[in-house]
N, C-alpha and C positions, 0 to 999 in steps of 0.2 A: 074637559069632559071627554073629548075624544081619547085621550089617554087611559081614563079609567075604564072605558069600554074595551080598549085593546088589552089592557091588563087582564080583564075578566076571561076575555078569549085566549089569551095567553095561558092562563091556568087551566081552562078547559082543555086546550091543546096538550097541556103537560100531562094532565091526569089521563087523557087518553092515550097518550105515548106510553105512560108508565103501565097502564093497564094492558096495553097491547105487548108490552115487553114481559109482562108477568104471565100472559096467558099465550104467549107466541107460538108454542107447540101445537095448542088446540086451534088457534086462529090460521095457522098456515098449513096444517095437514088437512088432508081431504081423504075421501075413502079410497082414491086411486093411489095416493102417496103411501097409505096405510096398507095397501095390498088387498083390499077387499074388492075381488073381481066380481062379485055377485051382487054388488049394490046397484041401484038405480042411476045413481050419478055416472058410474062407469059406464053402464049400458048407454046412457044419453050421450056421453062423450064418444063412444065408438058410432052410434047412429049419426051424429054430427059430422064426424070425419067422413063417413061413407057418403053423405049428402054432399058434402063440400067437394070430395073427389068426384062425385057423379056430375055436378054442376061444372067442374073444371074440364071434365071429359067431354061434356056436350059442348062447351063454349070452343075447345080445341078442334072437335069435329066441324062446328059450324064455321071456323076460319078455314079448315082445310077445305069444305064443300064450297065457301065463296071463292077461294084461289082457283080450284078446279073449274069453277063456272068461269071465272074470268079466262082462263087458259082456253077453255073451248070457244068462248067468244072471240078471243083473239085469232085462234086458228081459222074459225068460221070467216071472219072478215079478211084474213089474209087470203083465203081460198076464194071468196067472193071477188077480191080486187085482181087476183090472177086471172080468174075466169071470165072478168069483164074486160080485160085488156087483150084478150086472144082476137 
């Protein structure tokens, strides 16, 4: 019984692959690939790229601020250690 179910699934997969090959250009081509720079898909992609760049920039700034904070704390603790030993 299991073999029969697998054969049916195999036939469905074969039909899907066949149809995908027949309509490959339409399935793979998007508005960006076709050069429609005024489409909503293209504008959405640009907005997504800008959001990801902004997020990456904020994360890099946060790391830089954290390491600057650590550097100031180390300098302050060294200064306190030197001032206490005099």
